[in-house]
N, C-alpha and C positions, 0 to 999 in steps of 0.2 A: 504494500500500500504506500502511496506517495506521502512523503513527509514534507509538510509545508512550513517553512520557517516563519517566525512571527513578523509579518510585514504589513504595516498599516497601509502602505501605498500599493499593495498587491491584494486588494480586498476580494474576498470570496463570499461574503454575506451582504445582505441588503443594507443593514445598518453601517457596516464598514465601508461599503461603496458610497453611501451618502456622506459619511465623514470624510472620506478621501476626496470626493468631489468638492465638498465645502472647503477643504484645505487648499485645493488647487485654485478655487475662486479667490481665496484670500491671497495666495501667492501672486496670481496675475494682477489683482487690484493693487497689491503692495508694490509690484514692479512698475505699474502705471504711475502710481504716486511718486515713486522714486525718480522715474524718468522726467516727469513734469517738474519736480522740484530741481533736479539736476540741470535741466534746460533753462529754467528761470534763473538759477544761480549763475550759469554760464553767461547768459545774456546780460545779467547785472554786472558781471565782472569784466566783460569784454566790450560792452557798448561804449562807443566813443562819440562825443558830440563836440561841437564848437563851443569854445569858452569865451566869455567876455570879462575882461579884468576891470572891475569897478574901481572907483577912486579910493575905496577903503582897502584895496588889495585882495578882496575876495573874488573867487572865480564864480561866474554865473553861466550856466549852460544856456546857449542860445537856441531858441526854438524848442526847449524842453516842455514836456506835458506835465504840468504840476499835479494832475489827477492820476497819472500813471501809477505812482506808488500805492495809492488807495485802491486802484483796481487790482493790482497784484495781491495786495493783502486780502481783499475781498474774495478774489478767485481762489488763491492758494490757501488762505486761512479759514475760509467759511464754506464756499461752494464745494471745493474738492473734498474736504473731509465729510461734509453732509452727504454728498453723492456716494462716496465709498462706504460710509457707515450704513446708509440706506440699502446699498446693494448687498452688503454682508448680512444685514438683518433679514432682508427678503430671502436670500439663499438659506439662511439658518432656519427660518420659519418653514420654508418648503421642505427642508430635510427632516425637521422635527415632525411635520405632519405625515410624511412618508413613512418614517420609522414607527410612529404611533399606530399607523394603519395595520401593522403586522399583528398587533395584539389580538385582534378579533379572529385571526386565522390560526392561532397557536393552540393546538389540541393536546399535543404531548407535553406533559409536565415533568420536570426534573427538579427535585429538591436538593440543593447543594448547601452543605454546612461547612464553614471554615473552622479549622482547628489549628492550634500551633503545633506543627506546621504541616498540615495535610488537608485534603478535601474529602469529605464524606458525600457520596453521591447516591441518591435514592430515586427510584421511579415508582411513586406510590400506586399508579394505576396498572403497573406491569409486574409488581412484586419482585423487583430487582434491586439489589444493593451492591455497590462497588466502591472503589476509592481511587481518587486521583485521575480518573478517566471518565469523560462524558461521551457517551455514544449517541449519535443522532442519525436519522435518515436524511439524505440529501434533498434539497429543494422543499424542505418542510420547516416552517417556523416552529420553534420549540420554546416553551415558556420555562425559564429558570427562576425558581423561588430561592432566593439567596439569604442565608442567615449566618450568624457567627455564634460559636459556642463559647467564645472567650473575648478576644479583643477585636478591634475593627480590622477586617481584611478587605481586599478589593479584587473582584474577578475581572480578568482582562485577557481576552484572546484577540490580539490585534487584527488578524485577518478576517474575523467574523463580526465583531461588534465593538462598541466602546466599553469603557470601564463602568463597573457598578460596585458600590460598597456593600459589604456584608456586615450588618450591625447586630449586636447582641440583643437589642430590645425589640426589633421588628424585622419583618421580611421585606426585601426589595425584589422587584421583578425585572428581569432582563429577557428580551426576545432575541434569539440567535437563529441563524440558518446558514447552510453551506451550499454553494452552487455546484460543487463537485466533490467527489469522494476523496478522502485524504485524511491525514493526521495533522492537526493544527495545534501548535504550541501555545500555551497560556501561562500566566504568572499571577501571583498576588502583586497588586500594584499599590498597596498601602503598607507602610512599614509596620510590622507586627511583632518585632522581636529579633533576636540575634540570628535566626535562621530564615528571616524573611526572603533573602535572595534564593534560598533553596526550597521554596514552596511553589513548585511547578505543577502543571497539569497538562493534559492533552484532551482535545476534542476530536473524536474519531467520527468522521462522516461516512456512512455506509450507503450503498444503493439499497433500495427498499427491501429486496429479498434478503440481502446480507444482514440488514438490521434485524429483520424478523428471525433469522437464524441465530444471531447473537443473543437476542432476548430469550429464545428457547434454551440456549445453552446456559445462560445466566440464571434462569429459573430453576435449573436442576440443582439438587443438593450436591454436596461435595463428593468427589469421586472416592469410593472406599479404598483404603490402602491396599496395595498389592505387594506381596512379599513380606517376609518376616521383619525385615529392617523397617519398612514403612509402617507396619502395624505397631511396632514398638515405638516409633516416632509419634503415632497418634496418641499412644498412652502417655508419652512424655509431655505432649502438648497439654493434655488435660490435667495431669497430676503435678506438673512443675510450674504452674502459675500462668501459662500463656492464655488459657481459656478464661481467666478472670478479666482480661482486657480485650480479647478478640473473639469474634463470632465465626463459626464455621457451620453453615446450614446443613442439617442432616446429622449433626452430632450434638453432644451435650454442651458444646462451647457456645456461650451466649453473652460474652463480654461486649460492652459497647463503648469502652474508653478509647479503643484503637480501631484501625481499619478492619472491615470485614475481610476475611481471608478465604472465603469459600472457593474462589477461583483465582487464587494468588498466582499460580504458575502461568496463567494465560496473559498476565500483564508484562509489559516490556520493561518496566522499572519498578523500583521500590523506594520508599521514603520520599514520596512526592517528587520523583525525578532526581533525587540526590545520588542514586546509584543504580546500576543496571541490575536487572533481575536474573543474575547468574548465580551459580552455586558459590563461588568465592565471595561475591559481594553479600549474598544472603547470609553466609556464615559470619562474616564480619559484623553485619547488622545485628545478628542474634547475640554474638558474644560481646560486642562492644559498640552499641549504636552511636555513642558519642564520638567515635572515631570517624564516622561518616557525617553525623549531624549533631554537632556539639550543642548541648542544651535541650535536646529532645526529651520528652517525658518518659520514653521507654527506658526502663532500667537495664543494665547489663545482666545477663543471665548467669547463674552459677551452675553450669552444666559441664560434665566431663566430656571428653572427646567422643566417646561412644554414644552418649545421649545426643550430642550435637549432630553426629552422623545420621542417627536415626530420625531426628527431627527434620533434618534437611531432606531425607528421603521421602518423608511424609509430605512436607510442604511443596516439594518440587512435583509432586503428583497431583496437586490440587488444581485441576484444569476444568 
């Protein structure tokens, strides 16, 4: 699947396109204002006129228009700013109206809760829970209900839409859509602590059939462990404290302080993008999470090597 870097000026969603178009309008108008002022300045510096030396020694410009300075001030200091501001205001109101029109078409609802420093993602109508990944169908407006479990965060996927804050006291709504299938990078855009820069997420846009297949897979309970090592890892997960913070559907693990791990192995990254979802990185994350993400709430585990091997075998099978 195509990975699309975070590019505000390569928009793939309606809101992002409106924002990019508005940005270009402001750039063009700013360039026009610059040129007008530069030309006026050049004329003022280079214009030569005949001078008449009066008896008191002062130079007087012959044939000069005494009203010209007033006209320049009026044109450059009043008319030009009013025209530019009016144009920007008109373009802004048009963009706002276009973006607001999406809300009536958004049927799919995704609830996103920001934590320090990861994203909880729930689909209340589809009975799906995941973390740090938002999956949507292409060409479909999706309503994001944004909340925070602790401090203020901000959801921003530059290629799809503008920023929207996640607040502890109420939910904010953001409508996103994607014009083509791909993986779009996003970030927290509001400083939220020492690991703010490592609070990433991705929005994965699927074709309609692929999105349906993804939902069907995510609705399934966790894959049962295969092999003796993985079965022992499942027991380690429950008995050694992991289940007190993490949930795995289809098992007795019902913790809700950390991400849902039901389909952990299907994700490309862990720790909200701070590390790849590989066996070495996952081992480091289990044994010493602060080595990857200093300040994270997850404590280091007190497991021996055999227990860690078993736990890894179990987690790597959760697809």
